[in-house]
N, C-alpha and C positions, 0 to 999 in steps of 0.2 A: 603198349606203353609199360604195362607191368613187368614184362620180360626185360625191357631195356632198364627199368629201375632196378630190378633184381640183379642184373649184370653190373650196373654201376656200383651198387652196394658191395657185391662180392669181389669184383676186380679192381676197383678204385678206392672206395671210401673205407672199408674195413681194413685193408692193408695199411693205410695211411694212419689209422686211429689205433693201431696196436701200441705203438710207443707211448702216445699220450695216456692211453688207458692203463698201461702197466705203471707208468709214473703215478697216476691217480691211485692205483691199487696200493703202491708202496707208501704214498703219503697218507692214505687212510689207515693202513696197518700201523704207521707210527705216530700218528697225531689224532686220530678219531675225530676229525672235524668235518662238518658239513659245509657245502657251499654257502656263501653269505652274500646278500644283497644290501645296498643301501636302504635307509628308511623309506624313501620316496618309491621304491620298488622298480627303478630303472637302473640298469648297469650299462655303462659304455664299454662294449667289448673291445672295440678298436680305438687306438690312440694315434694312428699314423698321420692324421691331419690331412689326408688326401680326400678327393671327391668319393662320396659314398653313395651306393644305391640304398634307398630307404628300405629297410628290411627290419621288421620288428618280429621277434620271436617270443612267443609266451612260454616261459619257463616254469614248469610245475615241479613243486617239491612238497615234502611233508609240511615245511614251514609256510607254504602259500604259493601264490602266483606271482611272477615278476616278469617284467619285460626286458629282454636284451636288445639294445639298439644303440648306436647304429652297428650293423654287421658290415665288416669291410668288404667292399666289392672285389678288391684285389687279392684277398686271402680266402682260404677255404672255410666256408660257414661251419661245416661240421667239425673241423679241427678247432676253431675258435670257441664253439660251444663246449667241446670236450675238455678244453683247457680251463673252463670255468666250472666244470663238474656236471655238465648236461649232455644228453644224448638226443640228437634230432630225430624227428619223425620221417624225415625225407632227406635224401642226399643233396638235393638242390632246392633252394628256397623254402626251408621248412617254415611251418607256421607254429609248431609246438616243439619243445624240447623237454624231456623229463630228466629229473635229477638221477645221477648214477646211483645214489644211495637208495632212491625209490625203486629203481629197476632191480638192484640187487635184492632188496627186501621181497619184492614180488616174485623174483626168480626162485628164491628160497622157499617162499610160500607155495608156489605152484609145484615144487618137488614133493611137498608134503600134503598137497591137496589137489582136487580137480582144478585144472587151469580154466579160469573164467574171467576173461578180460572185461566182459560186460559188467559183471558184479563189481569188479575192482573199479571200473570207470564210474560207475553210479556211486560207489562208496566214496571215491576221491572227490567227485563233483560235490556231493553233500557235505563232505568234511570241509572243503575249501569254502563252500558257501556259508557254513557256520562260522568260519573265520573271517567273513567279510569279502570274499573273493567270488565274484560271479562268473561263471563259464557259460556262455549263451547256447553253445551247441553241443549238448551232451553226446549225441551219436558220433559227432566228429572226434570228440575227445577219445571215445572208445576205440575208433579206427586208428587215430594217430598214435594213441598209447600202444595199441597192439602192434603196430608197425615198428615203433621204437624198440619195444620189448623183444620182438622177433629178431631184429638185427643185433640188438645188445647181447642176446643169448648166443648168437652165432660168434660174436667177438670174443 
């Protein structure tokens, strides 16, 4: 299963994400803005008005945790998330997505210090908890974050 997922990332997902990622990099360089979510914390990623598979993705950023839903069944989940500034933890049916800003920050940090996804996951969990966002499975956050970070760095 791990090999199949790695192959999907490298052969399918990452090549498709190159254009939206480069667009995001250009926008960031020119506007210096972060992804924003509405007050209630839920963003509707798709507006095609067709039947949707119920898929809610927890989106983690420095600003807090948000839910992206519904994710369009007919479109590529990872591309939809990238277009709103988030990178998924898995190529199919992700449960967590991390803001591109946060992944960029951590990538720069890990260049200048020893990489420690566990310490970062504990730190972000406590940071979000202090801001009123509870994340119930800390170890899962660490694994999901590490997966997203690894693929982001390949991209």
